[in-house]
C-alpha positions as CSV (number, residue, x, y, z in Angstrom):
1,M,26.2,7.3,-17.0
2,S,24.2,7.3,-14.0
3,D,23.6,4.6,-11.8
4,P,20.8,2.5,-13.2
5,T,19.8,1.7,-9.6
6,H,19.0,5.5,-8.7
7,K,16.0,5.3,-11.3
8,I,12.8,3.8,-11.2
9,A,10.7,3.2,-15.0
10,F,7.3,4.6,-15.4
11,Q,4.7,4.1,-18.5
12,G,3.8,7.6,-19.8
13,V,5.3,11.3,-19.7
14,P,6.4,13.7,-17.1
15,G,3.0,14.7,-15.0
16,A,1.9,10.9,-15.3
17,Y,0.0,9.7,-12.2
18,S,3.0,7.0,-12.6
19,H,5.3,9.8,-12.4
20,M,3.5,11.2,-9.3
21,S,3.8,7.5,-7.7
22,C,7.6,7.4,-8.3
23,Q,7.7,10.5,-6.5
24,A,5.8,9.7,-3.3
25,V,7.7,6.3,-3.7
26,K,11.1,6.9,-4.3
27,P,11.4,10.8,-4.3
28,N,15.6,10.1,-4.0
29,M,15.5,8.1,-7.4
30,E,15.5,9.3,-10.9
31,A,12.1,8.5,-13.0
32,V,12.9,7.4,-16.1
33,A,9.5,7.8,-18.5
34,C,8.8,4.7,-21.0
35,A,6.7,4.9,-24.2
36,S,4.8,2.2,-23.0
37,F,4.1,-1.2,-20.5
38,E,6.6,-3.5,-22.8
39,D,9.1,-0.6,-22.5
40,M,9.0,0.3,-19.3
41,L,9.5,-3.5,-17.5
42,T,12.6,-4.4,-20.6
43,E,13.8,-1.1,-18.9
44,V,14.3,-2.8,-15.5
45,K,14.7,-6.6,-17.2
46,E,18.3,-4.9,-18.8
47,G,19.9,-2.9,-15.9
48,R,18.7,0.7,-17.1
49,S,16.7,1.4,-14.6
50,G,16.2,-0.8,-10.7
51,L,12.5,-0.4,-10.3
52,A,9.5,-0.1,-12.2
53,M,6.4,2.0,-10.8
54,V,3.2,-0.7,-12.5
55,P,-0.3,0.5,-12.2
56,V,-2.4,-3.3,-12.2
57,E,-5.6,-1.9,-10.9
58,N,-8.2,1.1,-10.3
59,S,-10.7,1.5,-7.7
60,I,-13.2,3.1,-10.2
61,A,-12.2,1.6,-13.6
62,G,-10.8,-2.0,-12.6
63,R,-8.2,-3.7,-14.6
64,V,-5.4,-1.7,-15.7
65,A,-5.4,-3.3,-19.5
66,D,-3.0,-5.7,-20.7
67,I,-0.7,-5.8,-17.7
68,H,-2.0,-8.9,-16.7
69,Q,-0.3,-10.6,-19.7
70,L,3.2,-9.2,-19.6
71,L,3.6,-9.7,-15.6
72,P,4.3,-13.2,-16.0
73,S,7.0,-13.3,-18.9
74,S,8.7,-10.1,-17.7
75,G,11.4,-11.8,-15.5
76,L,10.8,-9.1,-12.8
77,Y,9.6,-9.3,-9.1
78,I,7.4,-7.2,-7.1
79,I,8.8,-6.4,-3.9
80,G,6.1,-3.6,-2.8
81,E,3.0,-2.1,-3.6
82,Y,1.9,1.6,-3.2
83,F,-1.8,3.0,-3.6
84,H,-2.2,6.8,-5.0
85,R,-5.2,8.6,-5.1
86,V,-6.4,9.6,-8.1
87,N,-7.3,13.4,-8.7
88,H,-8.5,13.9,-12.3
89,H,-8.4,17.9,-13.2
90,I,-9.6,19.4,-16.3
91,M,-7.3,21.4,-17.8
92,A,-7.1,23.2,-21.3
93,P,-4.7,25.9,-22.9
94,H,-4.7,30.1,-21.2
95,G,-7.7,31.6,-21.8
96,A,-10.1,28.7,-23.0
97,K,-13.8,28.1,-21.0
98,L,-15.4,25.6,-19.5
99,D,-18.7,25.9,-21.2
100,S,-16.5,26.3,-24.4
101,L,-15.3,22.8,-24.5
102,T,-16.3,20.8,-26.9
103,H,-13.5,18.0,-26.7
104,V,-11.4,15.8,-24.1
105,H,-8.7,13.7,-24.1
106,S,-7.6,11.4,-21.8
107,H,-6.1,7.6,-21.0
108,A,-9.1,4.7,-21.2
109,Q,-8.8,4.9,-17.5
110,G,-8.6,8.7,-16.9
111,L,-12.2,8.6,-19.0
112,A,-13.8,6.0,-17.6
113,Q,-13.3,7.6,-14.1
114,C,-14.6,11.1,-15.1
115,R,-17.7,9.3,-17.6
116,D,-20.2,11.1,-15.2
117,R,-18.2,14.4,-15.0
118,V,-17.4,14.5,-19.1
119,R,-21.0,13.2,-19.8
120,R,-22.7,16.3,-17.8
121,L,-20.5,18.7,-19.4
122,G,-21.6,17.4,-22.6
123,L,-17.9,16.8,-24.1
124,I,-16.7,14.1,-26.4
125,P,-14.1,12.1,-25.0
126,V,-11.2,11.3,-26.8
127,I,-9.0,8.3,-25.7
128,H,-5.3,8.9,-25.4
129,A,-2.4,6.8,-25.2
130,D,-1.7,8.4,-21.6
131,T,-3.0,11.4,-19.4
132,A,-0.1,13.4,-18.6
133,G,0.0,13.1,-22.8
134,A,-2.7,14.1,-23.3
135,A,-2.2,16.9,-21.5
136,M,1.1,17.7,-23.3
137,D,-0.5,17.8,-26.6
138,V,-3.2,19.5,-25.9
139,A,-0.8,22.5,-24.5
140,A,1.0,22.2,-28.0
141,S,-2.2,22.4,-30.3
142,G,-3.6,25.7,-28.2
143,N,-6.9,24.9,-29.4
144,L,-9.4,27.0,-26.8
145,K,-11.9,24.3,-27.4
146,V,-9.9,21.1,-26.5
147,G,-9.5,20.2,-22.9
148,A,-7.9,17.1,-21.2
149,I,-7.9,14.9,-18.1
150,A,-4.7,14.7,-16.1
151,S,-2.9,15.5,-13.1
152,R,-2.5,18.9,-11.1
153,L,1.3,18.4,-11.8
154,A,1.1,17.3,-15.7
155,A,-1.0,21.2,-15.9
156,E,2.2,22.7,-13.8
157,I,4.7,21.1,-16.6
158,Y,2.6,21.7,-19.9
159,G,1.4,25.5,-18.9
160,L,-2.0,24.5,-18.9
161,D,-5.3,26.2,-16.4
162,I,-7.4,24.0,-14.5
163,L,-11.0,24.7,-15.3
164,F,-12.6,22.3,-13.0
165,E,-10.8,20.5,-10.1
166,S,-11.7,16.6,-8.6
167,A,-13.7,15.8,-12.0
168,E,-13.3,12.6,-10.7
169,D,-16.6,10.3,-9.9
170,D,-15.5,8.8,-7.3
171,A,-14.3,10.6,-4.4
172,H,-11.9,7.8,-3.3
173,N,-10.5,7.4,-6.7
174,T,-7.3,5.4,-6.4
175,T,-4.7,3.5,-8.1
176,R,-2.9,0.6,-7.1
177,F,0.7,0.4,-8.4
178,L,3.4,-2.6,-8.0
179,I,7.2,-2.0,-7.4
180,M,8.8,-4.7,-9.5
181,S,12.9,-5.3,-9.6
182,A,14.6,-7.4,-11.8
183,Y,15.5,-9.3,-8.4
184,P,13.4,-10.6,-5.6
185,S,13.7,-9.1,-2.2
186,I,11.7,-11.4,0.1
187,P,11.3,-9.8,3.7
188,K,11.4,-11.6,6.7
189,R,8.5,-13.2,8.2
190,G,6.2,-10.7,10.5
191,G,3.9,-7.7,10.1
192,R,1.0,-7.8,7.6
193,M,3.0,-9.4,3.9
194,M,1.5,-10.3,0.9
195,T,2.3,-12.7,-2.2
196,T,0.9,-12.4,-5.7
197,L,1.4,-15.5,-8.5
198,V,-0.2,-16.4,-11.1
199,F,-1.4,-20.0,-12.5
200,Q,-2.7,-21.9,-14.9
201,L,-5.3,-24.8,-14.2
202,R,-5.2,-28.2,-15.4
203,S,-8.8,-28.8,-16.9
204,V,-10.6,-31.1,-14.7
205,P,-14.3,-30.8,-13.0
206,A,-14.3,-28.3,-10.3
207,A,-10.5,-27.4,-10.7
208,I,-10.4,-24.1,-9.6
209,Y,-12.9,-24.8,-6.4
210,K,-10.5,-27.6,-5.4
211,A,-7.5,-25.7,-6.3
212,L,-8.4,-22.8,-4.1
213,G,-9.4,-25.3,-1.4
214,G,-6.0,-25.2,0.5
215,F,-6.1,-21.5,0.8
216,A,-9.1,-21.9,2.9
217,T,-8.1,-24.6,4.9
218,N,-5.0,-23.3,5.7
219,G,-6.6,-19.8,7.2
220,I,-5.6,-17.9,4.0
221,N,-6.9,-14.4,3.2
222,L,-7.1,-14.3,-0.9
223,T,-7.3,-10.2,-1.7
224,K,-7.7,-10.6,-5.3
225,L,-8.3,-13.4,-7.9
226,E,-8.9,-12.4,-11.4
227,S,-9.3,-15.2,-15.0
228,Y,-7.9,-13.8,-18.2
229,M,-6.9,-15.8,-20.7
230,R,-3.3,-15.6,-21.9
231,A,-2.1,-14.6,-25.5
232,G,-1.9,-17.9,-27.9
233,V,-3.5,-20.2,-25.3
234,S,-7.2,-20.0,-26.0
235,E,-8.3,-22.6,-24.4
236,K,-7.6,-22.7,-20.7
237,A,-8.0,-19.4,-18.4
238,Q,-4.7,-18.0,-16.8
239,F,-5.6,-16.9,-13.0
240,Y,-3.7,-13.5,-10.7
241,L,-3.9,-14.0,-7.5
242,D,-2.8,-12.2,-4.2
243,V,-3.3,-13.7,-1.0
244,E,-2.8,-12.4,2.7
245,A,0.4,-14.5,3.5
246,H,4.5,-14.7,3.8
247,I,5.6,-17.4,1.1
248,D,7.9,-18.9,3.7
249,D,4.6,-19.8,6.3
250,P,4.2,-23.1,6.8
251,S,0.5,-22.6,6.2
252,M,0.7,-21.1,2.2
253,Q,3.2,-23.7,1.8
254,N,0.7,-26.3,2.5
255,A,-1.4,-24.3,0.3
256,L,0.6,-24.0,-2.7
257,D,1.4,-27.4,-2.8
258,E,-2.6,-28.3,-2.9
259,L,-2.4,-25.8,-5.8
260,R,-0.1,-27.2,-7.7
261,F,-1.8,-30.6,-7.7
262,Y,-4.6,-28.8,-9.7
263,C,-2.4,-27.0,-12.2
264,S,-0.3,-27.6,-15.1
265,K,3.1,-28.6,-14.7
266,D,5.1,-25.9,-14.2
267,E,2.0,-23.0,-14.2
268,V,1.8,-21.7,-10.7
269,H,4.4,-18.8,-10.8
270,V,5.0,-16.7,-7.6
271,L,6.0,-13.2,-8.8
272,G,7.2,-12.0,-5.1
273,T,5.9,-11.9,-1.4
274,Y,6.5,-7.9,-0.1
275,P,5.0,-6.2,2.3
276,A,1.6,-5.1,2.7
277,S,0.6,-1.1,2.5
278,L,-0.3,0.8,5.4
279,S,-3.2,2.3,2.7
280,R,-4.5,-1.5,2.0
281,P,-7.9,-1.7,3.1
C-alpha cells in the first residue's frame, strides 16, 4: 500500500483540470481521482490521501456549486491556493468534423465558460459530471456528431481529436483552487498571507456592516465576501470571507474579536491561513 502522504485527491477523472492542477502544484504526489467533492474531502479526512485540490471559483462562471457548503463541515484546513489558467478545447472522436457536430458535452462550468462559442457554432450543450468524464464518454461512444469541451490532457488520454482550440470566451479564464489538508499548517508571519473563514451573523440591524467594520478600522483588505444559504438553516445566511492577513497579526485578532461579537455563538470558523499565490492579483 502506497504512502497516503504522497497522494493528492481531486474530483473527476484523469485529464480533469483539477488533475492538471495536482500535477502542477505537487508533481511528485500521486493524483487520486474521486467521483464527487464529498468523496475527495473524505479521502483526506480519513487519511487515504494527504491533500485535496479543491476548485472554489472561476473568473468567468463564478463560484463552484456546492463547494462552500462542504468546506466548513469537511474537517479539513486550507494550506495553500493555486490559480490555474483554464484552456478549453472542443474535441471529438477521430474522423469528426467541427461543422458536423450537433452536441457538445462538458461540466456545467466548462459549458458556461464557452457559452458564446457553443452558441456561435450552433451546438446543443449537454451537462456532464465533469469535463474529462465528458471526454471519456464521448470517446467511448465513437459518435462523430458529438463532441466534448475539456483539456488537452483529456484529449491525449482518451484519444480524441481537437477540432477547436481555446474555445473559452475569456482569454484570461482562470480557476482558483484551495489545497486542503487534515492538519492545519500555519506559516510564520511575513510575506503576503491569506486567511479564509466562514461565519454566521446574529439577526440584528446592520449586522454585516458592523461585523466587517473591524476589518476596515484595522486596515485589513477583504478580497472576497460571499453569502449563501446553509442547508437546514434557511433563516440565516452563511458568509465566506477571504482576507489578506495572517491569523496571528494583532490587527487580525482585533478584527476577529469584533466579528465574533456580532455572530452566533461558535459560528466563526477559520479554515486556514496560507501564503498568497504569486499569481494572485
